Kinemage of the C-alpha trace (Angstrom):
@kinemage 1
@onewidth
@group {chain A} dominant
@subgroup {mainchain}
@vectorlist {calphas} color= white
{ca unk a 1} P -219.344 -182.817 -24.068
{ca unk a 2} L -220.242 -186.095 -25.822
{ca unk a 3} L -217.947 -187.361 -28.573
{ca unk a 4} L -218.897 -188.076 -32.177
{ca unk a 5} L -217.047 -190.806 -34.046
{ca unk a 6} L -217.390 -191.442 -37.776
{ca unk a 7} L -215.780 -194.377 -39.544
{ca unk a 8} L -215.552 -194.534 -43.326
{ca unk a 9} L -214.451 -197.489 -45.412
{ca unk a 10} L -212.386 -196.511 -48.436
{ca unk a 11} L -214.267 -196.206 -51.722
{ca unk a 12} L -214.119 -198.898 -54.412
{ca unk a 13} L -210.547 -199.569 -55.493
{ca unk a 14} L -209.033 -200.712 -58.741
{ca unk a 15} L -207.519 -204.135 -59.325
{ca unk a 16} L -206.535 -203.344 -62.933
{ca unk a 17} L -202.777 -203.237 -62.265
{ca unk a 18} L -201.843 -206.541 -60.652
{ca unk a 19} L -198.237 -205.402 -60.200
{ca unk a 20} L -199.169 -202.721 -57.657
{ca unk a 21} L -198.639 -203.486 -53.965
{ca unk a 22} L -201.924 -203.557 -52.039
{ca unk a 23} L -201.195 -200.232 -50.308
{ca unk a 24} L -200.756 -198.528 -53.695
{ca unk a 25} L -204.060 -199.515 -55.311
{ca unk a 26} L -205.986 -196.408 -56.447
{ca unk a 27} L -209.731 -195.850 -56.567
{ca unk a 28} L -211.558 -197.083 -59.624
{ca unk a 29} L -214.028 -194.920 -61.559
{ca unk a 30} L -216.926 -195.814 -59.251
{ca unk a 31} L -214.809 -195.072 -56.163
{ca unk a 32} L -213.845 -191.678 -57.580
{ca unk a 33} L -217.571 -190.896 -57.957
{ca unk a 34} L -218.725 -192.398 -54.646
{ca unk a 35} L -216.163 -190.741 -52.329
{ca unk a 36} L -217.245 -187.110 -52.880
{ca unk a 37} L -220.911 -188.186 -52.960
{ca unk a 38} L -220.558 -189.762 -49.527
{ca unk a 39} L -218.785 -186.604 -48.361
{ca unk a 40} L -221.821 -184.627 -49.504
{ca unk a 41} L -224.154 -186.967 -47.588
{ca unk a 42} L -221.992 -186.688 -44.468
{ca unk a 43} L -222.168 -182.900 -44.750
{ca unk a 44} L -225.962 -183.053 -45.208
{ca unk a 45} L -226.154 -185.088 -41.986
{ca unk a 46} L -224.426 -182.192 -40.197
{ca unk a 47} L -221.295 -184.158 -39.316
{ca unk a 48} L -218.310 -181.827 -38.962
{ca unk a 49} L -215.085 -183.591 -37.943
{ca unk a 50} L -212.550 -181.729 -35.850
{ca unk a 51} L -209.926 -184.353 -36.764
{ca unk a 52} L -209.670 -186.727 -39.740
{ca unk a 53} L -207.247 -189.655 -39.623
{ca unk a 54} L -206.706 -192.098 -42.482
{ca unk a 55} L -204.921 -195.294 -43.289
{ca unk a 56} L -201.966 -194.422 -45.527
{ca unk a 57} L -203.147 -196.801 -48.290
{ca unk a 58} L -203.748 -194.824 -51.494
{ca unk a 59} L -207.403 -195.893 -51.710
{ca unk a 60} L -208.153 -194.779 -48.115
{ca unk a 61} L -206.123 -191.552 -48.368
{ca unk a 62} L -207.804 -190.601 -51.670
{ca unk a 63} L -211.228 -191.284 -50.141
{ca unk a 64} L -210.333 -189.169 -47.098
{ca unk a 65} L -209.227 -186.264 -49.309
{ca unk a 66} L -212.440 -186.422 -51.366
{ca unk a 67} L -214.666 -186.516 -48.272
{ca unk a 68} L -212.634 -183.728 -46.614
{ca unk a 69} L -213.118 -181.590 -49.718
{ca unk a 70} L -216.897 -182.107 -49.620
{ca unk a 71} L -216.871 -181.122 -45.924
{ca unk a 72} L -214.648 -178.039 -46.495
{ca unk a 73} L -212.144 -179.633 -44.115
{ca unk a 74} L -208.618 -178.402 -44.883
{ca unk a 75} L -206.838 -181.242 -46.699
{ca unk a 76} L -203.527 -180.137 -45.177
{ca unk a 77} L -204.921 -181.054 -41.721
{ca unk a 78} L -205.580 -184.686 -42.700
{ca unk a 79} L -203.450 -187.129 -40.753
{ca unk a 80} L -202.096 -190.496 -41.861
{ca unk a 81} L -201.908 -193.294 -39.308
{ca unk a 82} L -200.093 -196.418 -40.475
{ca unk a 83} L -201.739 -198.517 -37.752
{ca unk a 84} L -205.120 -198.082 -39.522
{ca unk a 85} L -203.952 -200.120 -42.533
{ca unk a 86} L -205.998 -203.355 -42.231
{ca unk a 87} L -206.442 -202.694 -38.503
{ca unk a 88} L -208.272 -204.959 -36.074
{ca unk a 89} L -210.871 -203.653 -33.621
{ca unk a 90} L -208.242 -203.488 -30.860
{ca unk a 91} L -205.850 -201.499 -33.043
{ca unk a 92} L -208.627 -199.098 -34.117
{ca unk a 93} L -209.490 -198.629 -30.438
{ca unk a 94} L -205.831 -197.924 -29.632
{ca unk a 95} L -205.674 -195.256 -32.365
{ca unk a 96} L -208.858 -193.603 -31.074
{ca unk a 97} L -207.802 -193.752 -27.423
{ca unk a 98} L -204.539 -192.001 -28.326
{ca unk a 99} L -206.371 -188.900 -29.565
{ca unk a 100} L -206.521 -185.698 -27.581
{ca unk a 101} L -209.861 -185.209 -25.838
{ca unk a 102} L -209.999 -181.640 -27.161
{ca unk a 103} L -211.200 -183.191 -30.431
{ca unk a 104} L -214.912 -183.879 -30.021
{ca unk a 105} L -215.646 -185.142 -33.520
{ca unk a 106} L -213.265 -187.738 -34.939
{ca unk a 107} L -213.417 -189.319 -38.413
{ca unk a 108} L -211.389 -192.399 -39.385
{ca unk a 109} L -210.790 -193.907 -42.845
{ca unk a 110} L -209.772 -197.525 -43.157
{ca unk a 111} L -210.464 -201.043 -44.379
{ca unk a 112} L -212.508 -204.178 -43.942
{ca unk a 113} L -212.846 -206.521 -42.176
{ca unk a 114} L -211.724 -204.330 -39.260
{ca unk a 115} L -214.186 -201.502 -39.908
{ca unk a 116} L -217.179 -203.854 -40.148
{ca unk a 117} L -216.097 -205.487 -36.896
{ca unk a 118} L -215.624 -202.062 -35.316
{ca unk a 119} L -219.028 -200.817 -36.522
{ca unk a 120} L -220.575 -203.844 -34.801
{ca unk a 121} L -218.523 -203.141 -31.665
{ca unk a 122} L -220.057 -199.646 -31.568
{ca unk a 123} L -223.570 -200.741 -32.602
{ca unk a 124} L -223.960 -204.518 -32.065
{ca unk a 125} L -225.657 -206.226 -35.009
{ca unk a 126} L -225.474 -203.153 -37.258
{ca unk a 127} L -224.203 -204.825 -40.429
{ca unk a 128} L -222.639 -208.006 -41.778
{ca unk a 129} L -220.531 -205.882 -44.158
{ca unk a 130} L -219.671 -202.179 -44.238
{ca unk a 131} L -219.705 -201.553 -48.010
{ca unk a 132} L -217.006 -199.600 -49.819
{ca unk a 133} L -217.423 -195.864 -49.079
{ca unk a 134} L -219.792 -196.883 -46.264
{ca unk a 135} L -220.143 -194.517 -43.312
{ca unk a 136} L -221.083 -195.190 -39.700
{ca unk a 137} L -221.374 -192.275 -37.310
{ca unk a 138} L -222.208 -192.568 -33.618
{ca unk a 139} L -222.510 -190.189 -30.732
{ca unk a 140} L -220.693 -191.495 -27.688
{ca unk a 141} L -222.082 -190.757 -24.251
{ca unk a 142} L -218.767 -189.878 -22.607
{ca unk a 143} L -216.268 -187.032 -22.585
{ca unk a 144} L -213.089 -188.896 -23.525
{ca unk a 145} L -211.867 -191.310 -26.179
{ca unk a 146} L -211.307 -194.236 -23.773
{ca unk a 147} L -213.555 -196.678 -25.611
{ca unk a 148} L -212.062 -200.085 -24.765
{ca unk a 149} L -215.006 -200.814 -22.475
{ca unk a 150} L -217.826 -200.795 -25.031
{ca unk a 151} L -219.264 -197.265 -24.909
{ca unk a 152} L -222.927 -196.311 -24.912
{ca unk a 153} L -223.567 -195.014 -28.423
{ca unk a 154} L -226.400 -193.519 -30.422
{ca unk a 155} L -226.410 -194.115 -34.170
{ca unk a 156} L -226.303 -190.828 -36.076
{ca unk a 157} L -225.729 -192.137 -39.606
{ca unk a 158} L -225.300 -195.454 -41.410
{ca unk a 159} L -225.061 -194.860 -45.147
{ca unk a 160} L -223.321 -196.239 -48.215
{ca unk a 161} L -223.392 -195.454 -51.946
{ca unk a 162} L -226.027 -198.008 -52.977
{ca unk a 163} L -228.320 -197.104 -50.060
{ca unk a 164} L -231.436 -195.722 -51.688
{ca unk a 165} L -233.141 -194.953 -48.377
{ca unk a 166} L -235.751 -197.652 -48.994
{ca unk a 167} L -235.737 -200.275 -46.247
{ca unk a 168} L -237.686 -202.842 -48.303
């Protein structure tokens, strides 16, 4: 059975409290609105993750919880993976490759620049920047999560909050 992989960049975060460590920054008002909206769009696209893994940063974890809620995915099943915090493409690949092949639909929440680089690894030339709360979903033409050799993928969804569907 082919695999489906969805990557989601955390929603817009707040910089209002300069004393907070980077990992502790919350979502701002726009991020709090965009995260569940993107969850709704993911659901409309028919994407149903069997496993959701998030960076432990507050902004990524909060985004993951909001999207999970919109997908009716049990929040208690969400997993935190510290390696996803500001991860490179190689680290993201290592996290994915470590997953059990029984999961056919994986969703990851993380950060730029790693997620933009990873989106372009999956779909070369896809974007110069994965926006906040941006989503890339691909179907992978293989039956395991061994993706270090660039897999053959089919784009299922590329969406972000300010995407109005007009390509002009």
